[in-house]
C-alpha positions as CSV (number, residue, x, y, z in Angstrom):
1,X,113.6,109.5,78.5
2,X,115.1,111.4,81.3
3,X,118.8,110.5,81.9
4,X,121.5,111.2,84.3
5,X,125.2,110.9,85.0
6,X,127.4,111.5,88.1
7,X,128.7,115.0,88.2
8,X,132.2,115.6,86.7
9,X,133.8,116.1,90.1
10,X,132.0,113.1,91.5
11,X,130.6,115.2,94.3
12,X,127.8,113.7,96.3
13,X,124.3,115.1,96.4
14,X,124.4,114.8,100.2
15,X,127.1,117.4,100.2
16,X,125.3,119.5,97.8
17,X,121.6,119.9,98.2
18,X,119.4,120.3,101.2
19,X,116.7,117.9,102.2
20,X,113.0,118.6,102.1
21,X,111.4,119.3,105.5
22,X,108.4,117.0,105.8
23,X,106.6,118.6,108.8
24,X,103.0,119.2,108.1
25,X,102.4,122.6,106.4
26,X,106.1,123.5,106.6
27,X,107.4,125.0,103.3
28,X,109.2,122.8,100.8
29,X,112.8,123.9,100.8
30,X,114.6,124.2,97.5
31,X,118.3,124.9,98.1
32,X,121.8,124.4,96.7
33,X,123.5,125.1,100.1
34,X,125.8,122.5,101.5
35,X,124.3,121.2,104.7
36,X,126.3,119.2,107.2
37,X,127.1,116.0,105.2
38,X,126.1,113.8,108.2
39,X,122.6,115.2,108.3
40,X,121.6,113.5,105.1
41,X,120.4,109.9,105.2
42,X,120.9,109.5,101.4
43,X,124.3,109.5,99.8
44,X,123.7,109.7,96.1
45,X,125.8,110.9,93.2
46,X,124.6,114.1,91.7
47,X,122.5,113.0,88.8
48,X,122.0,114.8,85.5
49,X,118.9,114.5,83.6
50,X,117.3,114.0,80.2
51,X,114.0,112.9,78.6
52,X,113.8,110.8,75.5
53,X,111.9,108.4,73.3
54,X,112.5,105.6,71.0
55,X,111.0,103.5,68.3
56,X,111.4,100.2,66.6
57,X,109.4,99.3,63.6
58,X,107.0,101.9,64.8
59,X,107.9,104.8,62.4
60,X,107.1,102.7,59.3
61,X,104.4,105.1,58.0
62,X,106.1,108.4,59.0
63,X,108.6,108.4,56.1
64,X,105.8,108.3,53.5
65,X,104.2,111.6,54.7
66,X,104.3,114.4,52.1
67,X,105.8,117.7,53.0
68,X,105.1,120.0,54.9
69,X,103.4,117.5,57.2
70,X,106.4,115.2,57.7
71,X,108.6,118.0,58.8
72,X,105.9,119.4,61.1
73,X,105.7,116.0,62.9
74,X,109.5,115.9,63.3
75,X,109.4,119.4,64.7
76,X,106.8,118.4,67.3
77,X,109.1,115.6,68.3
78,X,112.6,117.1,68.1
79,X,112.7,120.8,67.6
80,X,114.0,122.5,70.7
81,X,111.5,124.8,72.5
82,X,108.7,123.8,70.2
83,X,107.1,120.5,71.3
84,X,108.5,117.4,73.0
85,X,112.0,118.8,72.5
86,X,113.4,115.3,73.1
87,X,116.8,114.9,74.7
88,X,117.4,111.3,73.6
89,X,116.5,109.2,70.6
90,X,116.9,105.5,71.0
91,X,116.6,103.3,67.9
92,X,116.5,99.7,67.1
93,X,119.5,98.2,65.4
94,X,117.5,96.4,62.7
95,X,117.8,92.6,62.9
96,X,115.6,91.5,60.0
97,X,113.0,90.1,62.4
98,X,109.7,91.0,64.0
99,X,110.1,93.3,67.0
100,X,106.4,94.0,67.9
101,X,104.9,95.9,65.0
102,X,107.1,94.9,62.1
103,X,110.6,93.9,61.0
104,X,113.4,96.3,60.5
105,X,116.2,95.5,58.0
106,X,119.7,94.8,59.2
107,X,122.8,96.5,57.9
108,X,124.1,93.0,57.2
109,X,121.5,90.6,55.9
110,X,124.3,88.1,55.1
111,X,127.9,87.7,56.4
112,X,129.5,89.3,53.4
113,X,126.9,92.1,53.1
114,X,127.1,95.6,54.5
115,X,124.7,98.4,53.6
116,X,124.1,101.4,55.8
117,X,121.2,102.9,53.8
118,X,118.4,100.4,54.6
119,X,115.3,101.2,56.6
120,X,114.4,104.6,58.0
121,X,116.4,104.8,61.3
122,X,119.4,106.5,59.7
123,X,117.0,109.1,58.2
124,X,115.2,109.6,61.5
125,X,118.4,110.1,63.5
126,X,119.6,112.6,60.9
127,X,116.3,114.5,61.1
128,X,116.5,114.5,64.9
129,X,120.1,115.8,64.8
130,X,119.2,118.4,62.2
131,X,116.7,119.9,64.7
132,X,118.7,119.3,67.9
133,X,122.5,118.8,67.3
134,X,122.8,117.9,71.0
135,X,120.4,115.0,71.0
136,X,121.8,111.8,72.5
137,X,121.6,108.7,70.2
138,X,121.2,105.1,71.5
139,X,121.2,101.8,69.6
140,X,119.8,98.5,70.8
141,X,119.3,95.2,69.0
142,X,116.1,93.2,69.4
143,X,117.0,90.5,66.9
144,X,120.0,89.5,64.7
145,X,120.3,88.1,61.2
146,X,120.4,84.3,61.1
147,X,124.2,84.1,60.2
148,X,125.1,85.8,63.5
149,X,123.7,82.9,65.4
150,X,125.2,80.3,63.0
151,X,121.7,78.8,62.6
152,X,120.9,78.8,66.3
153,X,118.3,81.2,67.8
154,X,120.9,82.6,70.1
155,X,123.4,85.4,69.6
156,X,126.1,84.5,72.2
157,X,127.7,81.2,71.0
158,X,130.0,83.3,68.8
159,X,130.2,86.6,70.9
160,X,133.1,88.0,68.8
161,X,130.8,87.8,65.7
162,X,127.9,89.5,67.5
163,X,130.1,92.2,68.9
164,X,131.7,92.9,65.5
165,X,128.2,93.0,63.9
166,X,127.0,95.6,66.5
167,X,130.2,97.7,66.3
168,X,129.9,97.7,62.5
169,X,126.5,99.4,62.9
170,X,128.0,102.1,65.1
171,X,131.0,102.6,62.7
172,X,128.6,102.8,59.7
173,X,126.5,105.4,61.5
174,X,129.5,107.6,61.7
175,X,131.1,106.8,58.3
176,X,128.0,107.1,56.2
177,X,125.8,109.5,58.1
178,X,128.1,111.4,60.5
179,X,126.1,110.2,63.4
180,X,127.8,109.6,66.8
181,X,126.0,106.8,68.6
182,X,126.6,107.5,72.3
183,X,125.1,104.4,74.0
184,X,124.6,100.8,72.9
185,X,122.5,98.1,74.5
186,X,122.9,94.3,74.7
187,X,119.7,92.4,73.7
188,X,116.3,93.8,74.3
189,X,114.4,92.1,77.1
190,X,116.4,88.9,76.7
191,X,119.2,87.2,78.5
192,X,122.5,89.0,78.7
193,X,125.9,87.2,78.6
194,X,128.7,88.6,80.8
195,X,131.4,87.4,78.4
196,X,129.7,89.1,75.5
197,X,129.3,92.4,77.4
198,X,133.1,92.5,78.2
199,X,133.9,91.5,74.6
200,X,131.6,94.3,73.3
201,X,133.5,96.8,75.5
202,X,136.8,95.5,74.2
203,X,135.7,95.6,70.6
204,X,134.3,99.1,71.0
205,X,137.6,100.3,72.5
206,X,139.7,98.5,69.8
207,X,137.6,100.2,67.2
208,X,138.3,103.7,68.6
209,X,134.8,103.9,70.2
210,X,135.9,104.4,73.8
211,X,133.3,107.3,74.0
212,X,130.4,104.8,73.3
213,X,128.9,103.7,76.6
214,X,127.1,100.4,77.3
215,X,123.6,100.1,78.8
216,X,122.7,96.8,80.4
217,X,120.5,95.0,80.3
218,X,117.2,96.5,79.0
219,X,115.2,94.0,81.1
220,X,114.6,93.8,84.8
221,X,116.9,95.3,87.6
222,X,118.1,91.8,88.4
223,X,120.2,89.8,87.6
224,X,122.3,92.6,86.0
225,X,122.8,94.7,89.1
226,X,124.0,91.8,91.2
227,X,126.3,90.7,88.4
228,X,127.8,94.2,88.2
229,X,128.3,94.3,92.0
230,X,130.1,90.9,92.0
231,X,132.3,91.4,88.9
232,X,134.5,94.5,88.8
233,X,135.5,93.9,85.1
234,X,131.8,93.8,84.2
235,X,131.2,96.9,86.3
236,X,133.8,98.8,84.4
237,X,132.3,97.8,81.1
238,X,128.7,98.9,82.0
239,X,127.9,102.6,82.2
240,X,124.2,102.6,82.7
241,X,121.8,100.1,84.3
242,X,118.6,100.3,82.2
243,X,115.4,98.6,83.4
244,X,112.1,98.3,81.5
245,X,108.7,99.3,83.0
246,X,110.1,99.6,86.5
247,X,106.9,101.0,88.0
248,X,108.9,104.1,89.3
249,X,110.9,101.9,91.7
250,X,114.4,100.6,91.7
251,X,116.2,98.0,93.9
252,X,118.9,98.6,96.6
253,X,121.6,96.8,94.7
254,X,121.0,99.1,91.7
255,X,121.7,102.1,93.9
256,X,124.7,100.4,95.3
257,X,126.4,100.0,91.9
258,X,126.6,103.9,91.8
259,X,125.8,103.6,88.1
260,X,123.4,105.9,86.3
261,X,119.9,104.3,86.6
262,X,117.5,104.7,83.7
263,X,114.1,103.5,82.8
264,X,115.3,102.5,79.4
265,X,111.8,101.6,78.2
266,X,108.6,102.8,79.7
267,X,105.1,104.2,78.9
268,X,103.8,102.0,76.1
269,X,100.3,103.2,76.8
270,X,97.5,104.4,74.6
271,X,98.1,108.1,74.0
272,X,94.7,109.5,75.2
273,X,94.5,111.7,78.3
274,X,95.0,108.8,80.7
275,X,98.2,107.9,78.7
276,X,99.3,111.5,79.1
277,X,98.6,111.2,82.9
278,X,100.6,108.0,83.1
279,X,103.5,109.8,81.3
280,X,103.3,112.8,83.6
281,X,103.4,110.7,86.8
282,X,106.3,108.4,85.8
283,X,108.4,111.3,84.4
284,X,108.5,112.7,87.9
285,X,108.2,109.6,90.0
286,X,110.8,107.5,88.2
287,X,113.3,109.9,89.9
288,X,111.4,110.6,93.1
289,X,110.8,106.9,93.9
290,X,113.5,105.2,91.9
291,X,116.4,107.7,91.3
292,X,116.1,107.1,87.6
293,X,117.5,110.0,85.6
294,X,116.3,109.0,82.1
295,X,112.9,107.8,81.1
296,X,112.5,106.5,77.6
297,X,109.1,106.2,76.0
298,X,108.2,103.3,73.8
299,X,107.4,104.6,71.4
300,X,108.3,107.8,69.7
301,X,105.4,108.3,67.3
302,X,102.6,105.9,66.5
303,X,103.3,105.6,62.8
304,X,102.2,102.0,62.2
305,X,98.8,100.5,61.2
306,X,96.7,101.0,64.3
307,X,95.4,97.4,64.3
308,X,98.9,96.1,64.9
309,X,99.8,95.4,68.5
310,X,99.9,98.4,70.9
311,X,98.2,100.7,68.4
312,X,98.7,104.4,69.2
313,X,101.2,103.8,72.0
314,X,103.3,106.8,71.0
315,X,103.9,110.3,72.2
316,X,101.9,111.4,69.2
317,X,100.1,109.7,66.3
318,X,101.0,109.9,62.6
319,X,99.5,106.8,60.9
320,X,97.9,108.2,57.8
321,X,100.6,109.3,55.2
322,X,98.0,108.9,52.5
323,X,95.9,111.8,54.0
324,X,98.6,113.8,55.8
325,X,96.5,113.7,59.0
326,X,98.4,113.5,62.3
327,X,97.6,114.2,66.0
328,X,99.7,116.0,68.5
329,X,98.6,114.0,71.6
330,X,98.9,115.0,75.3
331,X,102.2,113.1,76.0
332,X,104.0,115.6,73.7
333,X,103.0,118.5,75.9
334,X,103.6,116.6,79.1
335,X,107.1,115.9,77.8
336,X,107.7,119.6,77.1
337,X,107.1,120.4,80.8
338,X,110.4,118.7,81.6
339,X,112.4,118.8,78.3
340,X,112.0,122.5,77.4
341,X,113.3,123.6,80.8
342,X,116.1,121.2,81.6
343,X,119.0,119.7,79.6
344,X,121.2,116.6,79.9
345,X,123.8,117.6,82.5
346,X,121.4,119.4,84.7
347,X,121.2,118.0,88.3
348,X,118.3,117.0,90.5
349,X,118.3,118.8,93.8
350,X,118.0,116.5,96.7
351,X,114.8,118.3,97.4
352,X,112.4,116.2,95.5
353,X,109.5,114.2,96.9
354,X,105.8,113.6,97.3
355,X,103.3,116.3,98.2
356,X,101.3,116.1,101.3
357,X,97.9,115.4,99.6
358,X,99.4,113.3,96.8
359,X,101.4,114.1,93.7
360,X,105.1,114.7,93.4
361,X,107.6,117.4,92.6
362,X,111.2,117.5,91.3
363,X,113.7,120.3,91.1
364,X,116.6,120.6,88.8
365,X,119.4,123.1,88.3
366,X,122.2,123.7,85.7
367,X,124.5,124.7,88.5
368,X,124.7,128.2,87.1
369,X,121.7,129.8,88.8
370,X,118.8,128.3,86.8
371,X,116.1,126.4,88.6
372,X,113.2,124.3,87.2
373,X,110.5,122.7,89.3
374,X,108.1,120.2,87.8
375,X,105.0,119.3,89.8
376,X,102.3,116.7,89.0
377,X,99.1,115.8,90.8
378,X,97.8,113.0,88.7
379,X,95.1,110.9,90.4
380,X,95.3,107.1,90.3
381,X,92.6,106.4,87.7
382,X,93.8,109.1,85.4
383,X,97.4,108.0,85.3
384,X,97.3,104.2,84.9
385,X,100.1,102.9,82.6
386,X,99.8,99.7,80.6
387,X,102.2,98.0,83.0
388,X,103.0,97.2,85.8
389,X,99.8,97.3,87.9
390,X,99.3,100.5,89.8
391,X,98.6,100.2,93.5
392,X,95.9,102.5,94.9
393,X,96.8,106.0,96.1
394,X,94.9,109.3,96.8
395,X,95.4,112.8,95.5
396,X,93.3,115.8,96.6
397,X,93.6,119.5,95.9
398,X,96.0,121.3,98.1
399,X,98.1,124.4,98.6
400,X,101.9,123.9,98.5
401,X,104.4,126.5,99.7
402,X,108.0,126.4,98.3
403,X,110.9,128.3,99.9
404,X,114.0,129.0,97.9
405,X,117.3,129.0,99.8
406,X,121.0,129.3,99.0
407,X,121.8,130.8,95.6
408,X,118.1,130.4,94.6
409,X,117.0,132.8,97.4
410,X,117.7,135.8,95.1
411,X,115.3,134.6,92.4
412,X,112.6,137.2,92.0
413,X,110.3,135.7,89.3
414,X,109.5,132.3,87.9
415,X,107.9,131.4,84.5
416,X,104.8,129.3,84.9
417,X,103.6,126.6,82.5
418,X,100.5,124.6,83.3
419,X,98.5,121.6,82.0
420,X,95.1,120.8,83.3
421,X,93.6,117.4,82.2
422,X,90.0,118.5,83.2
423,X,88.6,114.9,83.0
424,X,85.2,116.1,84.4
425,X,84.6,118.7,81.6
426,X,86.5,116.7,78.9
427,X,88.1,120.0,77.9
428,X,91.8,119.8,78.8
429,X,94.3,122.6,78.3
430,X,97.9,121.6,77.8
431,X,101.2,123.5,78.2
432,X,99.6,126.9,78.8
433,X,101.9,129.8,79.7
434,X,100.5,131.7,82.7
435,X,101.6,135.0,84.2
436,X,105.1,134.8,85.7
437,X,105.1,134.3,89.5
438,X,106.5,137.0,91.7
439,X,108.5,135.6,94.7
440,X,108.5,137.2,98.1
441,X,111.6,136.5,100.1
442,X,112.2,133.5,97.8
443,X,108.8,132.0,98.7
444,X,105.7,131.2,96.7
445,X,102.5,129.2,97.3
446,X,100.5,127.4,94.6
447,X,97.0,126.1,94.7
448,X,97.2,122.6,93.1
449,X,94.0,120.9,91.9
450,X,93.9,117.2,90.9
451,X,95.3,116.1,87.5
452,X,97.5,119.0,86.9
453,X,101.1,119.5,85.8
454,X,103.1,122.7,86.6
455,X,106.5,123.8,85.5
456,X,108.0,126.8,87.5
457,X,111.3,127.9,86.0
458,X,113.9,130.6,85.5
459,X,114.2,129.4,81.9
460,X,112.5,131.9,79.6
461,X,112.8,130.1,76.2
462,X,109.8,127.8,76.5
463,X,107.3,127.9,73.7
464,X,104.2,126.0,72.6
465,X,104.8,125.3,69.0
466,X,102.0,125.1,66.5
467,X,101.1,124.6,62.9
468,X,97.9,125.0,60.9
469,X,95.7,121.9,61.3
470,X,96.8,119.0,59.1
471,X,94.3,117.6,56.6
472,X,91.4,115.6,58.0
473,X,91.6,111.9,58.6
474,X,90.8,109.6,55.7
475,X,90.9,105.9,55.1
476,X,93.5,104.2,53.0
477,X,92.7,104.7,49.3
478,X,90.3,102.0,47.9
479,X,92.1,101.9,44.6
480,X,95.9,101.6,45.0
481,X,98.8,100.5,42.8
482,X,102.6,100.5,42.9
483,X,104.8,99.4,40.0
484,X,108.0,100.0,42.1
485,X,109.5,101.9,39.2
486,X,111.8,104.1,41.3
487,X,115.3,104.6,40.0
488,X,116.8,106.1,43.1
489,X,114.4,105.4,46.0
490,X,114.9,107.6,49.0
491,X,114.2,104.5,51.2
492,X,114.9,100.8,50.7
493,X,111.2,99.9,51.4
494,X,108.2,100.6,49.2
495,X,105.6,103.0,50.8
496,X,102.8,101.6,53.0
497,X,104.1,98.0,52.9
498,X,104.7,96.9,56.5
499,X,106.9,93.8,56.7
500,X,105.8,91.4,59.4
501,X,108.3,88.7,58.7
502,X,111.1,88.9,56.2
503,X,112.4,92.0,54.5
504,X,111.0,93.4,51.2
505,X,113.3,95.8,49.4
506,X,113.4,97.8,46.1
507,X,115.4,95.8,43.6
508,X,116.9,96.5,40.2
509,X,116.7,93.4,38.0
510,X,119.5,93.9,35.6
511,X,118.8,90.7,33.6
512,X,115.1,91.6,32.9
513,X,114.4,92.6,29.3
514,X,112.2,95.5,30.3
515,X,108.8,95.2,32.0
516,X,110.3,94.0,35.4
517,X,113.6,95.9,35.8
518,X,112.3,97.6,39.0
519,X,110.7,95.2,41.5
520,X,110.2,94.6,45.2
521,X,112.2,91.6,46.4
522,X,112.1,89.5,49.6
523,X,115.7,89.2,50.5
524,X,116.1,87.0,53.6
525,X,117.3,83.5,52.9
526,X,117.4,82.2,56.5
527,X,115.4,82.6,59.7
528,X,116.8,85.4,61.9
529,X,117.8,85.1,65.6
530,X,114.3,86.2,66.6
531,X,112.9,88.3,69.4
532,X,109.2,87.5,68.8
533,X,107.5,84.4,67.2
534,X,108.1,85.3,63.6
535,X,106.1,83.4,60.9
536,X,107.9,80.7,58.9
537,X,106.8,82.6,55.8
538,X,107.8,86.1,54.8
539,X,104.8,88.4,54.8
540,X,104.2,92.2,54.2
541,X,100.8,93.8,54.8
542,X,99.3,96.9,53.3
543,X,96.1,98.9,53.2
544,X,93.0,99.2,55.4
545,X,92.3,96.6,58.1
546,X,88.6,97.2,57.6
547,X,88.7,95.9,54.0
548,X,86.3,93.0,53.3
549,X,85.5,92.7,49.6
550,X,88.5,93.4,47.3
551,X,90.6,92.2,44.4
552,X,94.4,92.0,44.9
553,X,96.6,91.6,41.9
554,X,100.4,91.2,41.7
555,X,103.1,89.9,39.3
556,X,105.3,87.3,41.1
557,X,108.7,85.8,40.3
558,X,110.1,82.8,42.3
559,X,113.9,82.4,42.5
560,X,114.1,79.0,44.1
561,X,113.8,76.2,41.6
562,X,111.3,73.4,42.6
563,X,111.1,74.5,46.3
564,X,110.0,78.1,45.8
565,X,106.6,79.5,46.7
566,X,104.9,82.9,46.9
567,X,101.4,84.2,47.8
568,X,99.1,87.1,47.6
569,X,96.4,87.6,50.3
570,X,93.4,89.5,51.4
571,X,91.6,89.9,54.8
572,X,94.9,89.3,56.7
573,X,93.7,89.9,60.3
574,X,96.9,89.9,62.4
575,X,100.4,91.1,62.3
576,X,103.2,92.1,64.7
577,X,103.9,89.6,67.4
578,X,100.8,87.6,66.4
579,X,101.7,87.3,62.8
580,X,102.1,83.5,63.0
581,X,98.4,83.1,63.8
582,X,97.2,85.4,61.1
583,X,94.0,84.3,59.2
584,X,92.9,85.6,55.9
585,X,92.6,84.3,52.3
586,X,96.0,83.2,50.9
587,X,96.5,82.3,47.3
588,X,99.8,80.4,46.9
589,X,101.7,79.2,43.8
590,X,104.8,77.0,43.8
591,X,107.8,76.5,41.6
592,X,106.9,72.8,41.4
593,X,103.9,73.6,39.3
594,X,101.2,73.5,42.1
595,X,99.0,76.0,43.9
596,X,96.8,76.2,47.0
597,X,94.3,78.4,48.8
598,X,94.3,78.6,52.5
599,X,92.7,80.5,55.4
600,X,96.0,80.8,57.3
601,X,99.8,80.5,56.8
602,X,99.7,76.7,57.2
603,X,100.0,74.0,54.5
604,X,97.3,72.3,52.5
605,X,96.9,70.1,49.4
606,X,98.4,71.3,46.1
607,X,96.4,71.1,42.9
608,X,98.3,71.8,39.6
609,X,99.0,75.3,38.5
610,X,101.9,74.9,36.0
611,X,103.9,77.7,37.8
612,X,107.6,77.6,37.9
613,X,110.7,79.5,39.0
614,X,112.4,82.3,36.9
615,X,109.1,83.1,35.1
616,X,106.9,86.0,35.8
617,X,103.3,85.0,36.7
618,X,100.4,87.3,37.4
619,X,98.2,86.3,40.4
620,X,94.8,87.8,41.1
621,X,92.7,87.2,44.1
622,X,89.1,88.3,44.5
623,X,87.2,88.0,47.8
624,X,83.5,88.8,47.9
625,X,81.4,87.9,51.0
626,X,82.0,84.3,51.8
627,X,83.6,83.3,48.5
628,X,87.0,83.8,46.9
629,X,88.4,83.1,43.4
630,X,91.8,83.3,41.8
631,X,93.2,84.0,38.4
632,X,96.6,82.9,37.1
633,X,98.0,85.0,34.1
634,X,94.4,86.3,33.5
635,X,92.7,82.9,33.4
636,X,90.5,81.4,36.2
637,X,92.5,78.9,38.2
638,X,90.0,78.3,41.0
639,X,86.7,79.8,42.1
640,X,84.0,79.8,44.8
641,X,86.4,78.8,47.6
642,X,84.6,79.2,50.9
643,X,86.2,81.8,53.2
644,X,86.0,80.3,56.7
645,X,87.4,82.7,59.2
646,X,88.6,86.2,58.4
647,X,85.9,88.8,58.0
648,X,88.2,91.7,57.3
649,X,91.9,92.7,57.2
650,X,94.9,93.9,55.2
651,X,96.1,92.9,51.8
652,X,99.5,91.1,51.8
653,X,102.2,89.6,49.7
654,X,104.8,87.0,50.8
655,X,106.9,83.9,50.3
656,X,106.5,80.3,51.3
657,X,109.8,80.3,53.3
658,X,112.9,82.5,53.8
659,X,113.7,82.6,50.1
660,X,114.4,85.1,47.4
661,X,111.3,86.2,45.3
662,X,110.2,89.3,43.5
663,X,106.9,91.2,43.2
664,X,105.8,93.8,40.7
665,X,102.7,95.8,39.7
666,X,100.9,95.4,42.9
667,X,97.3,96.6,42.8
668,X,94.2,96.6,45.0
669,X,90.7,97.5,44.3
670,X,88.5,97.5,47.4
671,X,84.8,98.1,47.7
């Protein structure tokens, strides 16, 4: 993201930076002189800047990478002057519910439960901080555990409970991980509640967290901006107006609030070269057109099964921990054009704008003599983002002359970094250091072709980081097993399992006589306050979405007498926001002594199985072509069931409802 805040002295840009002259062929002026304040039509607060990225349930596979590959990926994302050198990391405050590509565990599954070591966000924030101690951390809830809503799918009926829950997460971050969360949001892309926002501010202050600022409302510009303008108490509670996918434009009321304006979620585009072009265009134009001083990419790194929704919509791709393969995609280097040569606290000059033949430029300064100019000439078809629709525009090659004035007039040389997408030759070059540019009387001219990005800067620390190529891409192993026998697991979740509803955690079964002390347990006992349409069953997927013929085996243990139920599955074709409509082959057994076989998560007739709660049973499911068969405790229970729908998909385990159940000795053999 790129972020901004008013300058410390509250000075106005109009009294600080000169305007661009737009006469044809006149040079573009870059100055920090103070022109006559009345000459400027725009009175804006000086804005400082940063670029960032965030994730939610999208880094699931990253934690399972072996070293050195995992650290290399983290370096490309966070290490200063190496790759994306991100300024901000925004994370989901896990709410036990589906948030696009999976569920993230909450720090409070139940009202009397607190645990600040679940999931991978704590680890990720610490790794980011390790590389860049100055990185800004943001938390935002998508969903909430069911108890927060008291059984209703709504978090605002008891705003004091919701506020305390969110503040606990911020306090836990500091107490257990020494992480200072600097901003917190309300409820991702859902309604905000004015009373709740004020109460959240009050609760933060009462907890000694005055420094933590509130972003609202991570949705559209309205109705939050009008609410802020009409309610002084709300205005004093909200620090940043954050909009999602604003299409580089803001609204008049948002500017009127004099708040920092951020694109607090953007991009979300397949990370090929067109995705890189989208990112280049909006990083500049979110400020040029919309005065937004932070742009936050969803998502940070595509570390989730690619067939889940929005596959590869990250700044880079790391979706194969089993092989170690990862890809440093173009958005990483496009990010570097801005992040390696500016820092939060730098200010945009008023001299920003569109180039005569299309494209845009921004200029930033640290106020101490440094200057960074970023230029992009992305054409329409090579910079389309996933949303909103992009109106037609033209870009053609051109010469652009820049004239430095004021304290910049004495600059003799600028470093030059260039990216060329080269769509015609399909041979792009990204973030290439060129010969420094010598200035004559503070002036320089550039020839700008189509689909290029340039950074011209006084900052000399830029670097294109690299590592030896990672291992080649390889499919998920065809023979896979996990006995979950990990005494002190580094993470709460077992590798490669991607929870799509419910939360599956490592568990130590103290009462077991031996073979099942270490298990994987589904821990949710009520439906969360959801963000997406979660299934009514808990389900976690694993493996290769291309799998067709395979055998899945797992030991299962139901903990709900009479009402309990568990399943193992193959060819599960959907997950993420679409998990409710997943097809596949599901083999269920129930604590009332029945079983069933279905093609989806729905309910069918129950022949007898003799299964019951608090006894371990071994289920085995074989799918071969159009037929499936199942074993219970090593004996055939059913066979030659006809598979109607799913042709291929993941393996999966799950429960019949939000209920406690355990799994052990999971194994897959695929053809």
